[in-house]
N, CA and C atoms as a LAMMPS dump frame, in Angstrom:
ITEM: TIMESTEP
0
ITEM: NUMBER OF ATOMS
480
ITEM: BOX BOUNDS ff ff ff
-5.0000000000000000e+02 5.0000000000000000e+02
-5.0000000000000000e+02 5.0000000000000000e+02
-5.0000000000000000e+02 5.0000000000000000e+02
ITEM: ATOMS id mol type element x y z
1 1 1 N -11.275 -21.337 10.226
2 1 2 C -11.551 -20.849 8.834
3 1 3 C -12.046 -19.571 8.699
4 2 1 N -12.749 -19.113 9.944
5 2 2 C -12.977 -17.614 9.994
6 2 3 C -11.618 -16.715 10.263
7 3 1 N -10.674 -17.349 11.061
8 3 2 C -9.534 -16.297 11.194
9 3 3 C -8.802 -16.525 9.966
10 4 1 N -8.634 -17.198 9.12
11 4 2 C -7.975 -17.238 8.037
12 4 3 C -8.794 -16.107 7.11
13 5 1 N -10.113 -16.235 7.148
14 5 2 C -10.721 -15.144 6.064
15 5 3 C -10.381 -13.914 6.602
16 6 1 N -10.36 -13.448 8.228
17 6 2 C -10.073 -12.253 8.671
18 6 3 C -8.871 -11.657 8.175
19 7 1 N -7.717 -12.614 8.354
20 7 2 C -6.582 -12.401 7.992
21 7 3 C -6.209 -11.946 6.384
22 8 1 N -7.113 -12.816 5.533
23 8 2 C -7.005 -12.283 4.27
24 8 3 C -7.516 -11.079 4.004
25 9 1 N -8.575 -10.702 4.592
26 9 2 C -9.377 -9.389 4.42
27 9 3 C -8.998 -8.033 5.17
28 10 1 N -8.04 -8.375 5.994
29 10 2 C -7.396 -7.543 6.956
30 10 3 C -6.96 -6.009 6.159
31 11 1 N -5.792 -6.26 5.192
32 11 2 C -5.336 -5.118 4.728
33 11 3 C -6.31 -4.709 3.37
34 12 1 N -6.934 -5.484 2.705
35 12 2 C -7.785 -4.916 1.835
36 12 3 C -8.975 -4.079 2.424
37 13 1 N -9.306 -4.295 3.49
38 13 2 C -10.259 -3.539 4.29
39 13 3 C -9.861 -2.386 4.885
40 14 1 N -8.525 -2.282 5.221
41 14 2 C -7.971 -1.027 5.745
42 14 3 C -7.716 -0.125 4.567
43 15 1 N -7.198 -0.684 3.275
44 15 2 C -7.096 0.133 2.267
45 15 3 C -8.459 0.724 1.666
46 16 1 N -9.648 -0.064 1.885
47 16 2 C -10.769 0.628 1.414
48 16 3 C -11.288 1.54 2.562
49 17 1 N -10.906 1.387 3.79
50 17 2 C -11.346 2.322 4.729
51 17 3 C -10.579 3.652 4.518
52 18 1 N -9.256 3.504 4.325
53 18 2 C -8.493 4.673 4.129
54 18 3 C -8.947 5.588 2.768
55 19 1 N -9.235 4.565 1.691
56 19 2 C -9.819 5.369 0.663
57 19 3 C -11.165 6.334 0.65
58 20 1 N -11.864 5.463 1.671
59 20 2 C -13.191 6.418 1.962
60 20 3 C -12.966 7.384 2.793
61 21 1 N -12.033 7.393 3.721
62 21 2 C -11.772 8.547 4.548
63 21 3 C -11.15 9.875 3.612
64 22 1 N -10.158 9.4 2.637
65 22 2 C -9.774 10.536 2.028
66 22 3 C -10.602 10.829 0.793
67 23 1 N -11.394 10.098 0.272
68 23 2 C -12.539 10.679 -0.653
69 23 3 C -13.677 11.519 0.107
70 24 1 N -13.872 11.178 1.563
71 24 2 C -14.875 12.093 2.17
72 24 3 C -14.102 13.44 2.526
73 25 1 N -12.768 13.382 2.929
74 25 2 C -12.062 14.862 2.961
75 25 3 C -12.013 15.583 1.861
76 26 1 N -11.713 14.785 0.663
77 26 2 C -11.781 15.554 -0.728
78 26 3 C -13.088 16.375 -0.946
79 27 1 N -14.226 15.632 -0.676
80 27 2 C -15.273 16.303 -0.936
81 27 3 C -15.717 17.458 0.164
82 28 1 N -15.138 17.078 1.355
83 28 2 C -15.328 18.175 2.375
84 28 3 C -14.572 19.311 1.833
85 29 1 N -13.39 19.3 1.474
86 29 2 C -12.663 20.659 1.04
87 29 3 C -13.256 21.34 -0.173
88 30 1 N -13.949 20.376 -1.039
89 30 2 C -14.533 20.896 -2.037
90 30 3 C -15.925 21.693 -1.748
91 31 1 N -16.523 20.985 -0.827
92 31 2 C -17.914 21.576 -0.31
93 31 3 C -17.541 23.03 0.441
94 32 1 N -16.517 23.059 1.106
95 32 2 C -16.05 23.983 1.829
96 32 3 C -15.624 25.477 1.028
97 33 1 N -14.954 24.963 -0.144
98 33 2 C -14.553 25.912 -1.071
99 33 3 C -15.714 26.507 -1.645
100 34 1 N -16.559 25.75 -2.064
101 34 2 C -17.898 26.155 -2.915
102 34 3 C -18.638 27.11 -1.974
103 35 1 N -18.782 26.499 -0.582
104 35 2 C -19.589 27.3 0.337
105 35 3 C -19.083 28.567 0.618
106 36 1 N -17.361 28.763 0.51
107 36 2 C -17.004 30.107 0.848
108 36 3 C -17.421 30.838 -0.373
109 37 1 N -17.267 30.386 -1.323
110 37 2 C -17.761 31.377 -2.5
111 37 3 C -19.077 31.817 -2.795
112 38 1 N -20.186 30.699 -2.06
113 38 2 C -21.486 31.303 -2.101
114 38 3 C -21.644 32.31 -0.808
115 39 1 N -21.048 32.045 0.157
116 39 2 C -21.018 33.024 1.197
117 39 3 C -20.608 34.292 0.863
118 40 1 N -19.493 34.407 0.239
119 40 2 C -19.043 35.825 -0.448
120 40 3 C -20.094 36.359 -1.368
121 41 1 N -20.477 35.566 -2.186
122 41 2 C -21.414 36.13 -3.284
123 41 3 C -22.581 36.547 -2.63
124 42 1 N -23.184 36.057 -1.502
125 42 2 C -24.236 36.295 -0.777
126 42 3 C -23.94 37.748 -0.101
127 43 1 N -23.055 37.742 0.581
128 43 2 C -22.341 39.103 1.357
129 43 3 C -22.26 40.21 0.367
130 44 1 N -21.547 40.096 -0.79
131 44 2 C -21.576 40.89 -1.712
132 44 3 C -22.844 41.363 -2.265
133 45 1 N -23.732 40.597 -2.343
134 45 2 C -25.335 41.05 -2.813
135 45 3 C -25.963 41.887 -1.705
136 46 1 N -25.675 41.243 -0.418
137 46 2 C -26.292 42.109 0.505
138 46 3 C -25.644 43.257 1.107
139 47 1 N -24.363 43.304 0.753
140 47 2 C -23.456 44.623 1.228
141 47 3 C -22.88 45.12 0.131
142 48 1 N -23.269 45.946 -1.105
143 48 2 C -22.567 45.863 -2.265
144 48 3 C -21.504 46.958 -2.23
145 49 1 N -21.451 47.583 -0.979
146 49 2 C -20.17 48.614 -0.533
147 49 3 C -18.922 47.927 -0.2
148 50 1 N -19.19 46.533 0.095
149 50 2 C -17.637 46.038 0.219
150 50 3 C -16.998 45.491 -0.9
151 51 1 N -15.611 46.152 -0.99
152 51 2 C -14.983 45.72 -1.935
153 51 3 C -14.985 44.352 -2.263
154 52 1 N -15.194 43.898 -3.606
155 52 2 C -15.245 42.342 -4.074
156 52 3 C -13.921 41.596 -3.879
157 53 1 N -12.97 42.367 -3.841
158 53 2 C -11.518 41.792 -3.752
159 53 3 C -10.907 41.469 -2.525
160 54 1 N -11.808 42.161 -1.595
161 54 2 C -11.537 41.781 -0.128
162 54 3 C -11.792 40.492 0.4
163 55 1 N -10.733 39.97 1.168
164 55 2 C -11.048 38.74 1.243
165 55 3 C -11.722 38.702 2.905
166 56 1 N -12.977 38.068 2.778
167 56 2 C -14.099 37.77 4.004
168 56 3 C -13.442 37.034 4.874
169 57 1 N -13.56 37.113 6.17
170 57 2 C -13.165 35.934 6.831
171 57 3 C -14.475 35.062 7.438
172 58 1 N -14.365 34.139 7.472
173 58 2 C -15.418 33.005 7.611
174 58 3 C -14.987 31.648 8.328
175 59 1 N -15.411 31.193 9.566
176 59 2 C -15.058 30.154 10.253
177 59 3 C -15.031 29.019 8.994
178 60 1 N -13.866 28.099 9.22
179 60 2 C -13.686 27.186 8.129
180 60 3 C -13.799 25.643 9.033
181 61 1 N -15.155 25.276 9.339
182 61 2 C -15.304 24.051 9.966
183 61 3 C -14.865 22.76 9.166
184 62 1 N -15.034 22.651 7.899
185 62 2 C -14.944 21.704 7.163
186 62 3 C -13.656 21.333 6.935
187 63 1 N -12.558 22.768 6.832
188 63 2 C -10.884 22.49 6.537
189 63 3 C -10.604 21.745 7.947
190 64 1 N -11.241 22.451 9.124
191 64 2 C -10.781 21.549 10.441
192 64 3 C -11.33 19.99 10.44
193 65 1 N -12.233 19.626 10.101
194 65 2 C -12.537 18.181 10.167
195 65 3 C -11.791 17.493 9.167
196 66 1 N -11.544 18.091 7.988
197 66 2 C -10.86 17.398 6.965
198 66 3 C -9.28 17.151 7.473
199 67 1 N -8.719 18.013 8.121
200 67 2 C -7.492 18.068 8.496
201 67 3 C -7.262 17.024 9.74
202 68 1 N -8.374 16.84 10.72
203 68 2 C -8.146 15.757 11.513
204 68 3 C -8.434 14.47 10.848
205 69 1 N -9.369 14.445 9.883
206 69 2 C -9.279 12.925 9.06
207 69 3 C -7.945 12.782 8.48
208 70 1 N -7.466 13.561 7.861
209 70 2 C -6.048 13.177 7.129
210 70 3 C -5.037 13.013 8.24
211 71 1 N -5.061 13.474 9.362
212 71 2 C -3.908 13.123 10.37
213 71 3 C -4.383 11.738 10.953
214 72 1 N -5.604 11.323 11.094
215 72 2 C -6.057 10.041 11.58
216 72 3 C -5.584 8.99 10.644
217 73 1 N -5.772 9.288 9.144
218 73 2 C -5.603 8.33 8.22
219 73 3 C -3.982 8.254 8.252
220 74 1 N -3.294 9.372 7.947
221 74 2 C -1.851 9.239 7.926
222 74 3 C -1.214 8.279 9.156
223 75 1 N -1.565 8.736 10.516
224 75 2 C -0.838 8.346 11.578
225 75 3 C -1.516 7.281 12.4
226 76 1 N -3.103 7.304 12.325
227 76 2 C -3.639 6.461 13.193
228 76 3 C -3.839 4.943 12.441
229 77 1 N -3.603 4.752 11.393
230 77 2 C -4.013 3.396 10.62
231 77 3 C -2.951 2.369 10.958
232 78 1 N -3.237 1.024 11.333
233 78 2 C -1.905 0.227 11.296
234 78 3 C -1.371 -0.164 10.011
235 79 1 N -0.121 -0.529 9.767
236 79 2 C 0.389 -0.725 8.535
237 79 3 C 0.945 -2.145 8.864
238 80 1 N 0.897 -3.035 7.669
239 80 2 C 1.391 -4.396 7.687
240 80 3 C 2.989 -4.255 8.004
241 81 1 N 3.415 -5.19 8.834
242 81 2 C 4.935 -5.246 9.141
243 81 3 C 5.397 -6.512 8.633
244 82 1 N 6.925 -6.372 8.748
245 82 2 C 7.458 -7.85 8.279
246 82 3 C 7.266 -8.791 9.237
247 83 1 N 6.88 -8.746 10.501
248 83 2 C 6.287 -9.907 11.11
249 83 3 C 5.064 -10.496 10.505
250 84 1 N 4.284 -9.548 10.152
251 84 2 C 2.991 -10.012 9.634
252 84 3 C 3.405 -10.801 8.065
253 85 1 N 4.03 -10.447 7.566
254 85 2 C 4.763 -11.078 6.311
255 85 3 C 4.984 -12.329 6.61
256 86 1 N 5.848 -12.549 7.521
257 86 2 C 6.576 -13.773 8.13
258 86 3 C 5.544 -14.926 8.482
259 87 1 N 4.438 -14.283 9.339
260 87 2 C 3.175 -15.127 9.518
261 87 3 C 2.352 -15.58 8.349
262 88 1 N 2.17 -14.667 7.426
263 88 2 C 1.548 -15.208 6.379
264 88 3 C 1.905 -16.179 5.482
265 89 1 N 3.446 -15.788 5.206
266 89 2 C 4.263 -16.871 4.415
267 89 3 C 4.376 -18.116 5.417
268 90 1 N 4.484 -18.241 6.539
269 90 2 C 4.325 -19.579 7.381
270 90 3 C 3.15 -20.284 7.216
271 91 1 N 1.903 -19.569 7.164
272 91 2 C 0.695 -20.157 7.083
273 91 3 C 0.533 -20.712 5.498
274 92 1 N 1.157 -20.127 4.805
275 92 2 C 1 -20.304 3.341
276 92 3 C 1.826 -21.83 3.063
277 93 1 N 2.98 -21.74 3.696
278 93 2 C 3.865 -22.894 3.764
279 93 3 C 3.093 -24.199 4.358
280 94 1 N 2.593 -23.986 5.588
281 94 2 C 1.859 -25.05 6.162
282 94 3 C 0.788 -25.352 5.606
283 95 1 N -0.163 -24.733 4.878
284 95 2 C -1.328 -25.288 4.024
285 95 3 C -0.543 -25.823 2.527
286 96 1 N 0.494 -25.686 2.498
287 96 2 C 0.937 -26.221 1.193
288 96 3 C 0.96 -25.679 -0.137
289 97 1 N 0.45 -24.339 0.072
290 97 2 C 0.261 -23.429 -1.146
291 97 3 C 1.863 -22.888 -1.771
292 98 1 N 2.846 -22.868 -0.867
293 98 2 C 4.053 -22.411 -1.207
294 98 3 C 5.142 -23.475 -0.653
295 99 1 N 6.404 -23.407 -1.272
296 99 2 C 7.663 -24.362 -0.714
297 99 3 C 8.137 -23.459 0.162
298 100 1 N 8.925 -24.116 1.079
299 100 2 C 9.584 -23.551 2.21
300 100 3 C 10.906 -22.673 1.62
301 101 1 N 11.267 -21.964 2.324
302 101 2 C 12.468 -20.859 2.071
303 101 3 C 13.659 -21.7 1.61
304 102 1 N 13.981 -22.714 2.446
305 102 2 C 15.077 -23.49 2.157
306 102 3 C 14.942 -23.905 1
307 103 1 N 13.815 -24.591 0.455
308 103 2 C 13.719 -25.498 -0.557
309 103 3 C 13.927 -24.611 -1.877
310 104 1 N 13.352 -23.204 -1.495
311 104 2 C 13.408 -22.366 -2.809
312 104 3 C 15.037 -21.872 -2.819
313 105 1 N 15.813 -21.697 -1.617
314 105 2 C 17.009 -21.167 -1.649
315 105 3 C 17.826 -21.971 -2.482
316 106 1 N 17.393 -23.48 -2.325
317 106 2 C 18.266 -24.372 -2.985
318 106 3 C 17.925 -24.488 -4.424
319 107 1 N 16.725 -24.405 -4.928
320 107 2 C 16.496 -24.386 -6.259
321 107 3 C 17.277 -23.059 -6.912
322 108 1 N 17.256 -21.866 -6.209
323 108 2 C 17.818 -20.543 -6.793
324 108 3 C 19.433 -20.819 -6.824
325 109 1 N 19.936 -21.492 -5.95
326 109 2 C 21.485 -21.767 -6.041
327 109 3 C 21.887 -22.799 -6.952
328 110 1 N 21.062 -23.612 -7.432
329 110 2 C 20.955 -24.488 -8.497
330 110 3 C 20.959 -23.861 -9.684
331 111 1 N 20.173 -23.006 -9.851
332 111 2 C 20.279 -22.344 -11.025
333 111 3 C 21.196 -21.298 -11.066
334 112 1 N 21.551 -20.664 -10.128
335 112 2 C 22.794 -19.532 -10.298
336 112 3 C 23.461 -19.675 -9.196
337 113 1 N 24.892 -20.147 -9.196
338 113 2 C 25.701 -20.226 -8.115
339 113 3 C 26.077 -18.759 -7.511
340 114 1 N 26.184 -18.664 -6.109
341 114 2 C 26.465 -17.592 -5.487
342 114 3 C 26.068 -17.283 -4.294
343 115 1 N 25.989 -16.093 -3.481
344 115 2 C 25.507 -15.726 -2.371
345 115 3 C 24.1 -15.117 -2.217
346 116 1 N 23.062 -15.74 -1.66
347 116 2 C 22.093 -15.196 -1.601
348 116 3 C 21.99 -13.942 -0.835
349 117 1 N 21.268 -12.964 -1.575
350 117 2 C 21.297 -11.654 -0.945
351 117 3 C 19.764 -11.266 -0.4
352 118 1 N 18.87 -11.785 -1.041
353 118 2 C 17.504 -11.338 -0.632
354 118 3 C 16.473 -12.08 -1.266
355 119 1 N 15.435 -12.35 -0.313
356 119 2 C 14.156 -13.288 -0.969
357 119 3 C 12.834 -12.392 -0.535
358 120 1 N 11.996 -12.486 -1.66
359 120 2 C 10.663 -11.834 -1.437
360 120 3 C 9.605 -12.726 -1.896
361 121 1 N 8.553 -12.884 -1.116
362 121 2 C 7.434 -13.557 -1.67
363 121 3 C 6.498 -12.572 -1.741
364 122 1 N 5.975 -12.545 -3.116
365 122 2 C 4.889 -11.745 -3.656
366 122 3 C 3.757 -12.403 -4.426
367 123 1 N 2.491 -11.964 -4.441
368 123 2 C 1.43 -12.55 -4.971
369 123 3 C 1.136 -11.795 -6.382
370 124 1 N 1.452 -12.164 -7.439
371 124 2 C 0.95 -11.513 -8.858
372 124 3 C 0.099 -12.616 -9.661
373 125 1 N -0.915 -11.742 -9.786
374 125 2 C -2.079 -12.53 -10.569
375 125 3 C -2.642 -13.871 -10.401
376 126 1 N -2.776 -13.658 -8.717
377 126 2 C -3.228 -15.041 -8.341
378 126 3 C -2.013 -15.981 -8.003
379 127 1 N -0.937 -15.928 -8.223
380 127 2 C 0.289 -16.824 -8.102
381 127 3 C 1.186 -16.469 -7.218
382 128 1 N 1.695 -17.319 -6.494
383 128 2 C 2.851 -16.607 -5.283
384 128 3 C 4.053 -16.994 -6.241
385 129 1 N 4.858 -15.823 -5.93
386 129 2 C 6.178 -15.926 -6.723
387 129 3 C 7.461 -15.488 -5.815
388 130 1 N 8.309 -16.344 -5.66
389 130 2 C 9.618 -15.798 -4.845
390 130 3 C 10.565 -15.14 -5.876
391 131 1 N 10.818 -13.937 -5.444
392 131 2 C 11.989 -13.122 -6.223
393 131 3 C 13.067 -13.328 -5.249
394 132 1 N 14.342 -13.781 -5.795
395 132 2 C 15.448 -14.186 -5.213
396 132 3 C 16.685 -13.444 -5.708
397 133 1 N 17.329 -12.84 -5.089
398 133 2 C 18.726 -11.852 -5.576
399 133 3 C 19.783 -13.002 -4.99
400 134 1 N 20.863 -13.174 -6.173
401 134 2 C 21.878 -13.858 -5.921
402 134 3 C 23.274 -12.861 -6.303
403 135 1 N 23.867 -12.999 -5.602
404 135 2 C 25.513 -12.319 -5.936
405 135 3 C 26.331 -13.32 -6.36
406 136 1 N 26.834 -13.344 -7.548
407 136 2 C 27.864 -14.331 -8.223
408 136 3 C 29.226 -14.073 -8.121
409 137 1 N 30.029 -14.851 -8.329
410 137 2 C 31.564 -14.722 -8.252
411 137 3 C 31.949 -13.444 -8.963
412 138 1 N 31.352 -12.945 -10.052
413 138 2 C 31.777 -11.892 -10.775
414 138 3 C 31.397 -10.675 -10.36
415 139 1 N 30.576 -10.666 -9.235
416 139 2 C 30.113 -9.406 -8.492
417 139 3 C 28.805 -8.682 -9.182
418 140 1 N 28.196 -9.745 -9.905
419 140 2 C 26.864 -9.406 -10.422
420 140 3 C 25.682 -9.823 -9.823
421 141 1 N 24.679 -9.125 -9.53
422 141 2 C 23.471 -9.308 -9.047
423 141 3 C 22.637 -9.936 -9.947
424 142 1 N 22.031 -11.18 -9.45
425 142 2 C 20.925 -11.932 -10.467
426 142 3 C 19.687 -11.848 -9.773
427 143 1 N 18.485 -11.655 -10.528
428 143 2 C 17.245 -11.659 -9.942
429 143 3 C 16.417 -12.897 -10.434
430 144 1 N 16.127 -13.729 -9.767
431 144 2 C 15.494 -14.871 -10.101
432 144 3 C 13.827 -14.975 -9.827
433 145 1 N 13.05 -15.201 -10.525
434 145 2 C 11.774 -15.333 -10.253
435 145 3 C 11.179 -16.962 -10.327
436 146 1 N 10.939 -17.508 -9.144
437 146 2 C 10.446 -18.662 -9.002
438 146 3 C 9.119 -18.998 -8.571
439 147 1 N 8.41 -20.014 -9.319
440 147 2 C 6.835 -20.301 -9.066
441 147 3 C 7.066 -20.715 -7.19
442 148 1 N 6.406 -20.15 -6.47
443 148 2 C 6.62 -20.501 -5.089
444 148 3 C 6.056 -21.947 -4.615
445 149 1 N 5.082 -22.579 -5.604
446 149 2 C 4.435 -23.766 -5.057
447 149 3 C 5.314 -24.882 -5.643
448 150 1 N 6.047 -24.404 -6.834
449 150 2 C 6.475 -25.655 -7.484
450 150 3 C 8.124 -25.47 -7.694
451 151 1 N 8.666 -24.339 -7.664
452 151 2 C 10.166 -24.119 -7.675
453 151 3 C 10.569 -23.819 -8.962
454 152 1 N 9.54 -23.912 -9.923
455 152 2 C 10.181 -23.632 -11.558
456 152 3 C 10.516 -22.358 -11.626
457 153 1 N 11.628 -22.183 -12.432
458 153 2 C 12.215 -20.925 -12.855
459 153 3 C 11.367 -20.128 -13.691
460 154 1 N 11.018 -19.084 -13.455
461 154 2 C 9.982 -18.412 -14.314
462 154 3 C 10.916 -17.121 -15.157
463 155 1 N 11.755 -16.53 -14.588
464 155 2 C 12.443 -15.585 -15.207
465 155 3 C 13.856 -15.256 -14.517
466 156 1 N 14.739 -15.089 -15.311
467 156 2 C 16.093 -14.782 -14.765
468 156 3 C 16.802 -13.656 -15.541
469 157 1 N 17.297 -12.679 -14.53
470 157 2 C 17.745 -11.445 -15.305
471 157 3 C 18.944 -10.977 -14.271
472 158 1 N 19.884 -10.149 -14.788
473 158 2 C 20.716 -9.317 -14.196
474 158 3 C 20.086 -8.05 -13.577
475 159 1 N 20.021 -7.829 -12.14
476 159 2 C 19.493 -6.639 -11.491
477 159 3 C 20.28 -5.808 -11.608
478 160 1 N 19.78 -4.418 -11.988
479 160 2 C 20.372 -3.272 -12.219
480 160 3 C 20.473 -2.354 -11.108
């Protein structure tokens, strides 16, 4: 029970963590910009002989910290892989929440004859849906959307 809970929470938690890091980085950049303006105003007030258009050099600690955070977010966070997707689909199939790929392929071929090109499992509005692409004998690619639990045809259209 706990392992399935952590599997379901794994990617939303990463998304939340990434969002927090990005938000912190944006606030740090804003604080650094405001701090630079305040330092410049104070310097101009203390030393009016300095030309106000002259750029004053100050250390930028917030910029360095923000850069490190952005690099960590972009390169350091694990991403979902195709292997993870297959494991999730297998768990869903074993628990009876979705039909097997073979059954869905049979339902799709019964609806539209042709060569199976691609199958994707997606979660939309709380329901699992298989999106199946089939190449017919005329060379058209058809996209079928099937209910993953029942195999019911939800939508069929020519794929552009």
